[in-house]
C-alpha positions as CSV (number, residue, x, y, z in Angstrom):
1,M,125.4,130.5,100.6
2,N,125.6,127.2,102.7
3,T,127.6,127.5,106.0
4,K,131.1,126.6,105.7
5,Y,132.9,124.8,108.6
6,I,136.7,125.0,109.6
7,F,137.5,122.4,112.3
8,L,140.7,122.7,114.4
9,T,142.3,119.7,116.2
10,G,145.7,119.7,118.2
11,G,148.6,117.3,118.3
12,V,151.5,116.4,120.2
13,V,151.0,118.6,123.2
14,S,148.0,120.4,124.7
15,S,148.3,124.4,124.8
16,V,149.6,124.5,121.6
17,G,148.1,127.5,120.5
18,K,144.9,126.4,118.9
19,G,142.6,129.2,120.5
20,V,144.5,131.9,119.2
21,T,145.1,130.2,116.0
22,A,141.3,130.0,115.6
23,A,141.0,133.7,116.6
24,A,143.4,135.0,114.1
25,I,142.0,133.0,111.3
26,G,138.3,134.3,112.2
27,R,139.8,137.9,112.0
28,L,141.4,137.0,108.7
29,L,138.2,135.8,107.3
30,K,136.2,138.8,108.8
31,E,138.9,141.1,107.0
32,R,137.6,139.7,103.8
33,G,133.9,140.3,104.4
34,F,132.4,137.1,105.9
35,E,130.5,136.7,108.9
36,V,132.4,134.5,111.3
37,S,131.8,132.7,114.4
38,I,133.6,130.5,116.6
39,Q,132.9,127.8,118.6
40,K,135.0,125.6,121.4
41,L,134.2,121.9,121.8
42,D,135.6,121.0,125.3
43,P,135.9,117.3,126.1
44,Y,135.7,117.4,129.8
45,I,132.6,116.0,131.7
46,N,131.7,119.3,133.8
47,V,128.9,121.1,132.4
48,D,130.9,124.2,132.1
49,P,133.9,125.5,134.0
50,G,131.8,127.8,136.5
51,T,132.4,125.2,139.1
52,M,136.1,124.7,138.2
53,S,139.2,125.8,139.9
54,P,141.0,128.6,138.3
55,Y,144.2,126.8,138.9
56,Q,142.9,124.0,136.8
57,H,141.3,125.8,134.0
58,G,142.2,129.5,134.0
59,E,139.6,132.2,134.1
60,V,135.9,131.5,133.5
61,Y,135.0,133.9,130.6
62,V,131.2,135.0,130.8
63,L,129.2,135.9,127.8
64,D,126.3,138.5,127.0
65,D,123.6,135.5,127.8
66,G,125.5,134.5,131.0
67,A,127.2,131.3,129.7
68,E,130.0,130.4,131.7
69,T,132.8,129.5,129.2
70,D,136.6,128.6,128.3
71,L,139.0,131.4,128.2
72,D,139.6,130.9,124.4
73,L,136.4,132.3,124.0
74,G,137.8,135.7,125.1
75,H,140.4,135.2,122.5
76,Y,137.7,134.9,119.8
77,E,135.8,137.9,120.9
78,R,138.7,139.9,121.5
79,F,140.4,139.0,117.9
80,V,137.3,138.9,115.9
81,D,135.4,141.9,117.7
82,I,132.3,139.6,118.1
83,S,129.7,138.7,120.7
84,L,129.4,135.0,121.1
85,N,126.7,133.1,122.9
86,K,126.1,129.8,124.9
87,V,126.2,127.5,122.0
88,C,129.7,128.5,121.0
89,N,131.0,126.3,124.1
90,V,130.2,122.8,124.3
91,T,131.1,120.4,127.0
92,T,130.8,116.7,127.2
93,G,128.7,117.3,130.2
94,Q,126.2,119.3,128.4
95,V,126.0,116.7,125.6
96,Y,125.5,113.7,127.8
97,A,122.9,115.6,130.0
98,E,120.9,116.5,127.0
99,V,120.8,113.1,125.7
100,I,120.1,111.5,128.9
101,S,117.2,114.1,129.4
102,N,115.9,112.9,126.1
103,E,116.3,109.5,126.9
104,R,114.1,109.9,130.2
105,R,111.3,111.6,128.4
106,G,111.2,108.6,126.0
107,D,112.6,110.7,123.0
108,Y,114.2,107.6,121.6
109,L,111.4,105.2,121.6
110,G,113.0,102.7,123.8
111,G,116.3,102.4,121.7
112,T,119.4,101.5,123.0
113,I,121.4,104.8,123.6
114,Q,124.9,104.8,122.3
115,V,127.8,106.9,121.2
116,I,127.0,106.4,117.8
117,P,124.5,108.0,116.5
118,H,123.1,109.4,119.5
119,I,126.2,111.5,121.2
120,T,127.4,112.3,117.7
121,N,124.0,113.5,116.3
122,E,123.8,115.7,119.5
123,I,127.4,117.3,119.0
124,K,126.6,117.8,115.7
125,R,123.2,119.6,116.2
126,R,125.1,121.8,118.5
127,I,127.8,122.7,116.0
128,R,124.8,123.6,113.4
129,M,123.3,125.9,116.2
130,V,126.0,128.1,115.9
131,A,125.3,129.4,112.4
132,K,121.4,129.4,113.4
133,T,121.8,131.7,116.3
134,T,124.5,134.0,115.1
135,G,124.0,134.2,111.1
136,A,127.8,133.1,110.6
137,E,128.7,132.1,107.2
138,I,131.8,130.5,108.1
139,V,132.0,128.7,111.7
140,L,135.5,127.9,113.0
141,V,135.2,124.8,115.5
142,E,138.1,124.2,117.9
143,V,138.4,120.9,119.6
144,G,139.9,121.0,123.1
145,G,142.9,118.5,124.2
146,T,145.0,116.5,121.7
147,V,144.5,113.8,119.3
148,G,144.8,110.4,121.3
149,D,142.8,111.7,124.2
150,I,140.1,109.4,125.0
151,E,137.5,111.8,126.1
152,G,137.8,113.5,122.9
153,L,136.8,110.6,120.5
154,P,133.2,111.4,120.3
155,F,133.8,114.9,119.2
156,L,136.6,113.9,116.4
157,E,134.0,111.2,115.2
158,A,131.1,114.0,115.0
159,L,133.6,116.1,113.0
160,R,134.6,113.3,110.7
161,Q,130.8,112.8,110.1
162,M,130.4,116.3,109.2
163,R,132.2,115.9,105.9
164,G,130.0,113.3,105.0
165,D,127.0,115.5,105.9
166,L,128.1,118.6,104.1
167,G,130.3,117.7,101.7
168,K,134.2,118.6,101.1
169,K,133.5,122.0,99.6
170,N,131.8,123.0,103.0
171,T,134.3,121.5,105.6
172,F,137.9,121.9,106.0
173,Y,140.2,120.1,108.6
174,I,143.3,122.2,110.2
175,H,145.5,120.3,112.6
176,V,147.8,122.2,114.6
177,T,151.0,120.6,115.9
178,W,154.1,121.1,117.8
179,M,157.6,120.8,116.4
180,P,160.2,120.1,119.3
181,R,163.8,120.9,119.3
182,I,166.4,118.4,120.3
183,G,168.9,120.4,122.4
184,A,172.0,118.3,121.7
185,T,171.6,118.7,118.0
186,G,169.7,121.6,117.5
187,E,167.3,120.0,115.3
188,L,163.7,120.5,114.7
189,K,161.8,116.9,114.5
190,T,158.7,116.5,112.5
191,K,158.2,112.9,113.7
192,P,155.8,113.9,116.2
193,T,153.6,115.7,113.8
194,Q,153.8,112.7,111.5
195,H,152.5,110.3,114.4
196,S,149.9,112.7,115.5
197,V,148.4,113.0,111.9
198,R,148.5,109.2,111.5
199,E,146.6,108.9,114.7
200,L,144.1,111.6,113.3
201,R,143.6,109.5,110.3
202,S,143.0,106.5,111.9
203,I,139.9,108.1,113.3
204,G,139.0,108.8,109.8
205,I,140.0,112.6,109.5
206,T,142.7,113.5,107.0
207,P,143.7,117.0,107.7
208,D,143.4,119.4,104.9
209,M,146.1,121.8,106.3
210,I,148.8,121.4,109.1
211,I,149.8,124.6,111.2
212,A,153.4,123.4,112.6
213,R,154.0,125.6,115.6
214,S,157.4,125.9,116.6
215,D,159.7,128.2,119.0
216,Y,162.1,128.2,116.3
217,P,162.1,129.2,112.5
218,V,161.2,126.3,110.4
219,D,163.1,125.9,106.8
220,G,161.6,124.9,103.7
221,E,162.8,121.5,103.5
222,L,161.0,120.6,107.0
223,R,157.9,122.0,105.4
224,D,158.4,119.8,102.3
225,K,159.1,116.6,104.7
226,I,155.8,117.3,106.6
227,A,153.8,117.7,103.2
228,L,155.4,114.4,102.0
229,F,154.9,112.3,105.1
230,C,151.5,113.6,106.0
231,D,150.0,113.7,102.5
232,V,149.0,117.5,102.7
233,D,149.3,120.1,99.9
234,R,152.8,122.0,100.2
235,R,150.9,125.0,100.3
236,A,148.7,123.8,103.2
237,V,151.8,123.3,105.3
238,V,152.1,126.5,107.6
239,T,154.7,127.2,110.2
240,M,154.1,129.6,113.1
241,V,157.0,130.6,114.9
242,T,156.0,131.6,118.6
243,A,155.3,135.2,118.5
244,E,156.7,137.8,120.5
245,L,153.4,139.7,120.6
246,L,150.0,138.4,120.8
247,Y,148.5,140.5,118.4
248,E,151.2,140.2,115.9
249,I,149.6,136.8,115.2
250,P,146.7,137.8,112.6
251,L,149.6,139.8,110.8
252,L,152.2,136.7,110.7
253,L,149.1,134.5,109.6
254,E,148.4,137.0,106.7
255,E,151.7,136.8,105.4
256,T,151.4,132.8,105.0
257,R,148.5,133.7,102.8
258,I,146.4,131.0,104.7
259,A,143.1,133.0,104.1
260,G,143.5,132.7,100.4
261,Y,144.2,129.0,100.3
262,L,141.1,128.6,102.9
263,L,138.7,130.5,100.6
264,E,139.9,128.7,97.6
265,R,139.4,125.2,99.0
266,L,135.9,126.3,100.3
267,K,134.9,127.7,96.8
268,L,134.6,131.4,98.1
269,K,136.0,134.7,96.9
270,P,136.8,137.5,99.1
271,R,134.3,140.2,99.3
272,Q,136.7,142.9,100.5
273,K,140.5,143.7,100.7
274,P,141.7,143.2,104.2
275,A,142.5,146.4,106.2
276,W,145.3,145.8,108.5
277,D,146.1,149.5,109.4
278,F,145.1,149.4,112.9
279,W,146.7,145.9,113.6
280,E,150.0,147.2,112.1
281,Q,149.6,150.4,114.2
282,L,148.6,148.5,117.3
283,V,151.8,146.1,117.2
284,D,154.1,149.0,116.2
285,T,152.7,150.9,119.3
286,M,153.6,147.7,121.3
287,R,157.1,147.6,119.9
288,E,157.7,151.3,120.6
289,E,159.7,152.6,123.5
290,K,157.0,154.1,125.9
291,P,156.9,155.3,129.6
292,R,156.2,152.4,131.9
293,V,153.6,152.1,134.6
294,K,153.6,149.4,137.5
295,I,150.4,147.9,138.2
296,A,149.9,145.5,141.0
297,L,147.4,143.0,140.3
298,V,146.5,141.7,143.8
299,G,144.7,138.3,143.3
300,K,144.3,134.8,144.9
301,Y,145.3,132.8,141.8
302,V,148.3,134.7,140.6
303,E,150.5,131.7,140.1
304,L,148.5,131.0,137.0
305,H,148.2,134.3,135.0
306,D,145.6,132.6,132.8
307,A,143.3,133.0,135.6
308,Y,143.3,136.9,134.9
309,M,143.6,136.8,131.1
310,S,141.0,139.3,130.5
311,V,141.9,141.7,133.2
312,R,145.5,141.6,132.0
313,E,144.4,142.1,128.3
314,A,141.9,145.1,129.2
315,T,144.9,146.6,131.1
316,R,147.1,146.2,128.1
317,H,144.5,147.7,125.6
318,A,143.9,150.7,127.9
319,A,147.4,151.4,128.1
320,L,148.4,151.0,124.6
321,S,145.6,153.6,123.7
322,L,147.2,156.1,126.2
323,G,150.9,155.1,125.0
324,V,152.1,153.6,128.0
325,D,153.8,150.2,128.7
326,D,151.8,148.4,131.5
327,E,154.2,146.2,133.9
328,I,151.8,143.9,135.9
329,L,153.2,143.4,139.3
330,W,151.6,140.1,140.4
331,I,151.0,140.0,144.3
332,H,149.5,137.1,145.8
333,S,146.8,138.5,148.4
334,S,147.5,135.9,150.9
335,D,151.2,136.9,150.8
336,L,150.1,140.3,152.0
337,E,148.4,138.8,155.0
338,K,151.8,137.4,156.1
339,G,153.9,140.5,155.6
340,R,155.0,139.4,152.3
341,G,154.7,141.3,149.0
342,V,154.3,144.8,150.8
343,E,157.3,146.1,149.0
344,L,156.1,145.3,145.8
345,L,152.6,147.0,146.5
346,R,154.6,150.1,147.5
347,E,156.4,150.2,144.2
348,A,153.0,150.1,142.2
349,D,151.7,153.2,140.3
350,G,148.1,151.6,140.1
351,I,146.4,148.6,142.1
352,I,143.8,146.3,140.6
353,V,141.9,143.9,142.6
354,P,140.2,141.3,140.4
355,G,137.3,138.8,141.2
356,G,137.3,135.5,143.0
357,F,135.5,133.2,145.5
358,G,136.2,132.0,149.0
359,E,137.8,133.2,152.1
360,R,141.3,132.5,151.5
361,G,143.3,135.8,150.8
362,I,140.7,138.3,151.6
363,E,142.2,140.2,154.2
364,G,145.3,140.8,151.8
365,K,142.9,142.2,149.2
366,I,141.3,144.2,151.8
367,Q,144.8,145.5,152.7
368,A,145.4,146.6,149.2
369,A,142.3,148.5,149.1
370,R,143.1,150.2,152.2
371,Y,146.7,151.0,151.0
372,A,145.3,152.7,147.7
373,R,142.7,154.7,149.7
374,E,145.1,155.9,152.4
375,N,147.9,156.7,149.9
376,K,145.8,158.1,147.1
377,I,146.9,155.1,144.5
378,P,144.6,154.7,141.7
379,Y,142.5,151.6,142.4
380,L,140.2,149.2,140.1
381,G,138.3,146.7,141.7
382,L,136.5,144.3,139.8
383,C,133.5,142.3,141.2
384,L,135.0,140.9,144.7
385,G,137.6,143.8,144.2
386,M,134.6,146.3,144.7
387,Q,133.3,144.3,147.7
388,V,136.5,144.4,149.5
389,M,137.0,148.1,148.8
390,V,133.4,148.7,150.5
391,I,134.3,146.4,153.5
392,E,137.6,148.2,154.0
393,F,136.1,151.7,153.8
394,A,133.1,150.6,156.1
395,R,135.6,149.2,158.6
396,H,137.4,152.7,158.6
397,V,134.0,154.6,158.8
398,L,132.5,152.5,161.6
399,N,135.5,152.2,163.4
400,T,135.5,148.6,163.7
401,D,136.8,145.2,162.2
402,E,133.7,143.7,162.7
403,V,132.5,144.5,159.1
404,N,132.5,141.9,156.3
405,S,130.8,139.9,153.7
406,T,128.7,137.1,154.7
407,E,130.5,135.0,152.2
408,F,133.4,135.0,154.5
409,D,131.8,135.6,158.2
410,P,128.1,134.8,158.2
411,A,127.8,135.9,161.7
412,T,129.4,139.1,161.0
413,L,127.8,142.3,163.0
414,H,128.0,144.6,160.0
415,P,127.4,142.6,156.8
416,V,128.1,145.3,154.3
417,I,128.1,142.6,151.6
418,D,125.3,140.0,151.6
419,L,124.0,137.3,149.5
420,M,121.4,138.3,146.8
421,P,118.0,137.4,147.9
422,D,117.4,135.3,144.8
423,Q,120.4,133.3,145.5
424,R,119.2,132.2,149.1
425,D,117.4,128.9,148.3
426,L,119.4,127.6,145.4
427,A,120.9,124.2,145.9
428,D,123.0,124.0,142.8
429,M,126.3,125.6,142.4
430,G,126.6,125.7,138.9
431,G,125.1,128.2,136.5
432,T,123.0,129.8,139.4
433,M,124.8,133.0,139.9
434,R,123.8,136.5,138.7
435,L,125.3,136.0,135.0
436,G,125.5,137.8,131.7
437,L,124.7,141.1,130.5
438,Y,122.5,143.6,132.8
439,P,121.8,147.3,132.4
440,C,123.3,149.9,134.8
441,Q,122.6,153.6,135.4
442,I,125.3,156.0,135.4
443,Q,125.1,159.0,138.2
444,P,126.1,162.4,136.5
445,G,129.3,164.0,137.7
446,S,130.8,160.8,138.9
447,Q,134.4,159.3,137.6
448,A,132.2,156.4,136.1
449,A,130.4,159.0,134.3
450,E,133.7,160.9,133.0
451,A,134.9,157.5,131.8
452,Y,131.8,156.0,130.1
453,Q,130.4,159.7,128.8
454,C,127.0,158.2,128.7
455,D,124.3,157.6,131.4
456,S,123.4,154.1,130.5
457,I,125.3,151.1,130.0
458,N,125.2,147.1,129.9
459,E,127.8,145.1,131.6
460,R,128.4,141.5,132.1
461,H,128.0,140.1,135.7
462,R,129.1,136.8,137.7
463,H,128.4,137.1,141.3
464,R,126.1,135.7,144.0
465,F,126.7,138.8,146.7
466,E,125.9,142.2,146.6
467,F,126.3,145.7,148.6
468,K,123.8,145.7,151.4
469,N,121.6,148.7,150.9
470,A,121.2,149.3,154.7
471,Y,124.8,150.8,154.8
472,R,124.3,153.4,151.8
473,S,123.6,156.2,153.5
474,V,126.4,156.1,156.4
475,L,129.0,155.3,153.5
476,R,127.6,158.0,151.5
477,E,128.0,160.7,154.0
478,A,131.6,159.4,154.7
479,G,132.7,160.0,151.4
480,M,131.9,157.0,149.1
481,Q,129.6,157.5,146.1
482,F,127.1,154.8,144.4
483,S,127.6,156.0,140.9
484,G,126.2,153.0,139.1
485,L,122.9,151.6,140.0
486,S,120.5,149.0,138.4
487,P,117.6,150.7,136.8
488,D,115.3,149.9,139.8
489,D,117.9,151.4,142.0
490,R,117.9,148.2,143.9
491,L,121.4,147.1,143.2
492,V,124.7,149.1,143.6
493,E,126.6,148.4,140.6
494,I,129.7,151.1,140.8
495,A,131.2,152.3,144.0
496,E,134.0,154.9,144.2
497,M,135.5,157.3,146.4
498,D,134.8,161.2,146.3
499,D,138.3,162.4,147.6
500,H,140.6,160.1,145.3
501,P,142.4,160.3,142.0
502,F,140.6,157.3,141.0
503,M,139.3,154.7,143.4
504,L,136.3,152.8,141.8
505,G,134.9,149.5,142.0
506,T,132.1,147.5,139.9
507,Q,130.1,144.4,140.7
508,F,130.2,143.5,137.2
509,H,133.2,142.5,134.9
510,P,134.4,145.2,132.5
511,E,137.2,143.1,131.4
512,F,135.1,140.9,129.3
513,L,134.1,143.8,127.3
514,S,137.5,145.2,126.2
515,R,138.9,144.8,122.9
516,P,142.1,145.8,121.3
517,T,140.3,148.0,118.9
518,R,137.9,149.4,121.7
519,P,139.6,149.7,125.1
520,H,137.0,149.3,127.9
521,P,136.2,153.0,129.2
522,L,136.9,152.2,133.0
523,F,140.3,150.6,132.2
524,V,141.2,153.8,130.2
525,G,140.0,155.9,133.1
526,F,142.2,154.0,135.7
527,V,145.2,153.9,133.3
528,K,145.0,157.5,132.6
529,A,144.7,158.3,136.3
530,V,147.9,156.0,137.0
531,K,149.7,157.7,134.0
532,E,148.8,161.2,135.7
533,S,149.9,160.3,139.1
534,V,153.3,159.1,137.5
535,Q,153.7,162.3,135.8
536,R,153.1,164.3,138.7
């Protein structure tokens, strides 16, 4: 069959929930037997979010092929349970870089390069690449930002052209908007949605469906009003009240019969009956009263929880599979350096130290690792979290504070963490780290082996620095086991403590491969240790 495209735009305000909506719709379509993929079009001029501050963009989500992408791709992968690739996140920077490169080569035969057709053609080419590289029958395409943003106009124009290229039966436009509530009167207002649709129509796109988001229930009269004033089929006005639970959203959308309407308009018939047993059980489990475990997340960007989106979700997946509620205690590592947050750390039943870059807050992370080691508190270190675990233990073994990573102290006497050799002469910062899926051999008899239940794994990486092998023997003799190694034995991928209930660090990012349907083994192992420590 011809590839079908569903385009999602946003109106009224940003952060209205387009990403989760796209992910949930993707799940609905997959449940009906279709091969689905999802793409994010980001209007910013950065080539990718890899060099952007987490404070501005949230976490950088890494794919199997090493692409550094928007955090919405994490929602896509977790909800639909698929593996995406680099063509699934397109930015203005990528598009213009490609067009300018083509122009420099003379590909345009001396023509004047313009937004239309050159930029829009490149955008359309990248949209079509999703189906070519993934084999998807239905591709959902989310446009970042809000209708009216000047930087998003080329993307919207490309989407407008797609209907002319592919025909109405192969394209479908969904506009996700926000319905504000006036506090003084308690009224929900449709006028912002009307204005947003008018703005979209002025660009040449008439939405086939409107998903109106709200924090409050929406009555039928308001739906009728949106349908009338926005010229949309009454069945195609879907109201979505803010969900209490993230993983309830596919079930709520299922109740709206949105999937049936989409397939009808795209001239498709369901291939199978949706099976929501697992999702219903998952949501029921989330609602149940369960024993609670407190897990300290000691990070550098904790003011913005989205900076650790995948870590938070992976922890939740593991906790749900083990029948416990995970309460995250957000601790800023810089606060620990100043003597603040220590009481919160002492409350924790387990400690996670996630990834990050730069010197700020590092000693606080090292302090958290020391507290976990000395007090036998279950500890999971991710990327930088493994490195600070090594630094802390090496300081203890060598009895000196002159142990560090050359990232933080280039002149350190004991560089237990050092720049990877192939990173030394790189001038560009973006897209040059060790990125993507790499193999790892698990050592028998280790905590890692017990968690994975296999001897070979593949995990996603994002780092420049690595454990310095000159310190392997001295740390191994002191009680640190290197339980995961690259196949050539050159890179330490997992380090763990021998005499500890669970203290393990990974150079890779296991959180990127956790799914609600398949919690990551290391997170399960960690939360299991936390649960057992609370029960003792």
